[in-house]
N, C-alpha and C positions, 0 to 999 in steps of 0.2 A: 261189113261195115265196122265192126268193133276192132278188128286188126288194123284197119286203116286209121282208126281213132288213136290207137296205141302209137302208131308211127307219127301221126300229126302232133300229138302231145309231146312225144319224145323230141321231135325236131324243134318244136317251139321252145321247149325247155332249154335245149342247147343254144338256141338263138338268144334267149334271155341271158344266159351265162356269157356268151360271146359279146353281147352288147355291153355288159357290165365292165368288160376289160377296156372298152373305149370311153365310157362315160365316167368311170371311176378309176383313172390311172394311178391314183395315189395308193391303191392297194396293190403292191408289187406282187405279181403272180408267182415269183420265185419262192416266197416264204409266207405270204398271207393266204390263209385258208378261205375257201369259197364262202363259208358262213359269215366271214368278217365283212362282206359287202353290206350286210344289214346295218353296220355302223355308219355307212355313208349316206349320201343324199338320195340314193335310188333303192331304198329298201323294198319298194313295191316290185322291182324287177327280180330281186333274189327270192322274194316271197312267191312270185309267179313261177320262178324256176323250180322251186321245191314242190309247189302244188301240182304243176304239170307232170313232173317226174313221178310223183306219188300216184296221180290218177292213171298214168300210163302203166305203172307197175300193177296197180290193183285190177285194172281191166284185163291185163295180160294173164294175171293169176286166174281170173274167172274163165278165160279161154282155155288155159292149160288144164284146168280141172277136168274138163270133158275129154281131154286127150290122154291123160294118164290112166292106168288101169291097175296099179298096185298100191298097197298101203304106203310103201316108201315114196312112191310117186306123189301120192296125196300129201304126204308130209313135206315133200319138196315144194309143192305148190303153196302150201300154207306158209312156208318160210318166205316165198316170194311175196305173198300177200302181206306178211308182217313187214317185209322190207319196204313195200309201198306205203304202208301206214307210217313207218318211220320217216320216209322221205316227205310225206304230206305234213307230218308233225314238225319237220324242219322249217316249214313255212309258218306254222302256227306259233312256234316257240323259237325266237331268234337267239343269237349268241348270248344275250344277257339274261335269258330266262332260265330258271332252274331246271326245266325239263328238256333243255337243248341236248344235254348229254344223253338223256334217255332216247331222244329222237335218233341220235347217232347210233346208239347201241342196237336199236330196233332195225334201223334202216341199212346199216353198212355190213356187219359180219354175216347177216342172215342170207343175203342174196347169193354169195359164192357157194355156200353150203347147199341151199335149195336148188340152185342152178345145176350143180354137179349131180345131184340125185336125179333131177329131171332129165338132164342130158343123157346119161347112160341108160336110163329107162327108155327114153324115146328112140334112141338110135338102135335099140335092140328090136324095134318094131319095123316091119317091112315098109310101111308108108313113109317113115322118116329117114330111112337109110340113104336115100339120094341126097340128103342135106346134112350128112354126117360131118363133113369138113367145116362148113361155116358154124355149125352148132358147137363143135368141139373147140375150135379156135376162139370163138367169142366167149364160151363158158370158162375156159382155162385162163383167159385174160382177166377174169374177175378176181380170182384168188391171187394171181401174180401181182396185179395192181394193188390189191389190199395189203399184201406183205410189204411191197415197196413203200407204200405210204406209211405203214406202221414203223418201218425201220427209219424212214426219214424223220418221223416225229420223235423217235427215241434220240436221234442225233440232235435235233433242235432243242428238246427238253434238257438234255445233258449239257448243252451249251448255255442255256438259260441258267441252269443250276450253278455252273461255274462262275457266272457273272453276278449271282446273287439276286437275280430278278424274281419277284414274287410270281408264283404259279398257283393254279387251282381254279375251281369254279367261281365265276363272277369277277375274275381278274381280267381286265382288258389287256390285249396284247400290246407290246410297245409300238410306238409310231415308226421307229426305225430299227433295223436289225443291229443289235449290239456288235461291236468289234470282236472278231474271233469266233462268232457263232455261225455255224454252217446252216444256211436256210435254203433247202431245195424241196421242202415238204409241200409247198404250194404247187409246184409242178406235178408232183406225184398225186396230190389231191385232185387236181384237174384231170390227170390221166385216169384215175380211178372212176371219176364221174363219167368220163367219156366212155370207158369200157362198160360201165354199168348200163348206161343208156343205150349204147350200141347193141348190147345184148337184147334189150327189149325190142329194138328195131329188127334185129335178125330173127328173133323168135316169131314176131308178128308177121314178118315177111314170109317165113316158112309156112305159117298157118294159112296165109293167103294162097 
């Protein structure tokens, strides 16, 4: 039942995000980050997205705890739990809140690390070896998508700096992308979220 709940929450989370692209088209997906939907008319949808994502991650961490058998495996599961807490906090603290950055730091870099530790621990066990391919592909997609998003943010921020736009906590993003600024970070932000949530679905499906 719990693995099915992970899948349900994950799918509903992605549906919330997909819906936002239709009801809030003013947030251009090429360069507007997902968290920015909280600045629009449908804040409840982005809040639900984060809550469902966080709940799915937290439940999966409890399931994986009984599957791992090493100290490093337990550490990996704890990192997945922290990631889920960070995602849940993303719903509690929107873009304007001082703790939104903390939510990101807890929720985003922890999952690739935790998942890699768990992945190589589990596929070394006989009962998991039949699922090695989907586990490996979904796990490695996490750190790849994270690096791609980080690089795209560096490009965006350097472009902002050249235009003299203010940057930093509490500063709302511009309504339009300034001329000469390369903005593809929104695409990579969405790719990251898709990879992160699909990993939850893959792991829950393997447990089933």
